[in-house]
C-alpha positions, 0 to 999 in steps of 0.5 A: 500500500506504500506510496513514495511521492518523493520518487516522482522526480519530474512533477511537470504537467503536460505541455501544449506541445506534448498534447499536440504531438499526441493528437498529431502522432498518436504518441507523446512522452515525458522523460524522467517522470519517476526516479530509477529507484521507483522504476526498480520497485515497479520491476520487482512487482512485475517480476512477482506478478509474472511468476504468479501468473505463469503458475496458473491457467489464463494468468499470462496470455501469449502476444507472440512467441516468447512474449506475454501479457499479464493484467494485475490488480492495482494493489499489486503495484506499490507505486500505483497511487504515485502513478495515477496521481502524477500531474503529467498523467492526470493532466493528459487524461483531463485534457484528452479524455475529460475530467471524468476519465476512468482507470480501467486496466493495469498490466504489463507486457514482457518480450523475452529473448526470442520474441519476434516481430509482431504484425502491425496492429491496433489494440482494438477496433476504432470507435466512431468518435476517433475515426469520424471526429478525431476524438480519443476515447481511451489512452494507454500509458507505458512505463519501461522497467529497464533501459531500452536498447536496440537489441531488446526488441523496442516498441515501434509505432507508425505515427499518425495512423490512429485515424486510419479506417479499417475495411473488410481486408483488416482482420478483426478490424485491428490488423491491416493487410500486408499490402499496407505495411509500407505505409507503416514502415515509412512512418515507423519510429522506434522508442528507447525509453529509460527507467522513469520515463512515461509515454501516452498513446492512442492504442489505435495508432498502428504499432508492433513489438520488434524482435528481441535479439538480446538475452534480456527481457523488456518488461513494460507496464501498461495503464489503460484509461477510458473516457466515460462510456468508452467500454473497454472496462468490460474486457478487464477484471480489475478490482480492489479490496475494501482495506485498500480502497480505504487507503486511497485518496479521493483523487484516485477513488473518483476515477477508479470505478471498479468492484470493491471486494473482500479478497482479490481473485487472480485475473484470467485475462479477457483481452486476448488478441488472437492475431498476435499469438503466432507473431508475424507470418 
């Protein structure tokens, strides 16, 4: 239940330039939002949660060869309150999603040695609000647990593709056909975040994980935030215990509209992305 607000070494709110990048490119970032010590604690919590998830059916789902995704409950992350009350995070959410944004997901992705290129994809079909009105209804925040190096399979994002419309040639409305790959490769930017950095992106911006040539895993925390009515919460089973809820500041409670339970039940991941299981064909 601990928080360590002194670990939030950069408490600046989002800038107009960062918001413009998010709307234009589909991604923006803040360097050094947290200390390396905070990021190390996050890494320890990810390691513990992954060991637990791998020991039970449905705890960790494949997102390609040697690549896994695990969803966790907020109290499994010691720095959860620090994260969701960080001024950069809250100002991004309020500016893009409105004052009544909802925290719907906490999890992590780990590409291990041997992880392959994922197919280009978005994380779920595009809602009308984004395609027609260019309005975001959700955001994904990412925090790396390691300093990302070129051989570790860095995240690759095709900037400006969050508004691309899908058609019948897109599998599940999420995976563009290979004849469009040239568009994404032309716009692709690889990201090399360091421990303590944080990024915000539209999950609709076309992206992929790349080949991990190293012997090192590259864990990344994912925080999912919705605008009211976006509906992504139905894909997640995040909950909080009553004793944990009582420790949370009102600033967090206002945005954490999840079940309050006596005891946590291990999450069986619902948001399985079938097209990622085998990696790039």
